[in-house]
C-alpha positions, 0 to 999 in steps of 0.5 A: 371394194375399196381397202380400209385405210387402217389396213393400207395403213398397216400394209405401208408400215409393214413394207417400211418396217421390212426394208428398214428392218433389213437394212439395219441388220445387215452388216457394213460389208465392205467389198474386197479390194479388186484389181484390173489384170491386163494380159499381153501374150507374144511369142518368145522367138520374135515378140509378136502377139499370139492371137486366141490363146486361152488364158485361165486364172484360178484363185489359189487359197493360203496353202498354195492350193488351187480353188475351185472355179476358174475363169477362162480369157482369150486373146485378141489378134494383138496377143491381149485380153483383160479383166476387172474384178479380180480380188487380191491375194494369189492368183494362178495364171495358165496360158494354152495356146496351140503350137506353144508349151503351156505356161503356169506362174502364181502372181500376188494381186496387190494393186488396182492395175496389173499388167502382165507380159506373157512369152511363150516358147515353142515346144522343145525336142524331147531328149530319148536314150534310143537317139545317138547324142554327141558324147560329152568327154566329162560324161559318166559311162551309161549304167549297164555298159562296160567301161571304155577300153581307151580309158582303162580302170586303175588297179 
C-alpha cells in the first residue's frame, strides 16, 4: 500500500528537524591539540638500539597523580616507536626492557612534534653490608662495632 504524501513529507520533515536540531544543539567543541610522540630507546653504554622495549604512557593530572588507563608501545629493531594523538599536558613515560633498569620520567607535552631519546642502563649491583668492601679512612665506624684500636679516643 503506497504511503500517503502527507505522511511521507511529515517523516522527511521530522528527520530533517532531528538532524538540524542536533547540529544546532551541539556546542562548537574544539578538539584539544594533540602531539606526535616519537621515541628512540638506546643502550646507555654503547648507543645501540633496544628492540622490543615496552614504552608505557600514562596521563598525569594537575596534582601530579597518574590517571587511570595507559598506552603501551613496543620498539622496533631500530629502537623506535611513535604515537600520534597524545593530548597536550603532563605525561609519565616508563620504559621496560629485559636486562635493563626501568626508566621513568614525566614530560610536559606542549608542541605538535616531540622527539624523546631514552638511554637505558644495565642493572647496578646491590650494596650489601655482608660483603667485604674497601675501607674508606674517612667513613664513620659501623654501629655496634668497637672503635679502631689504632685510633684511640681522646680522654
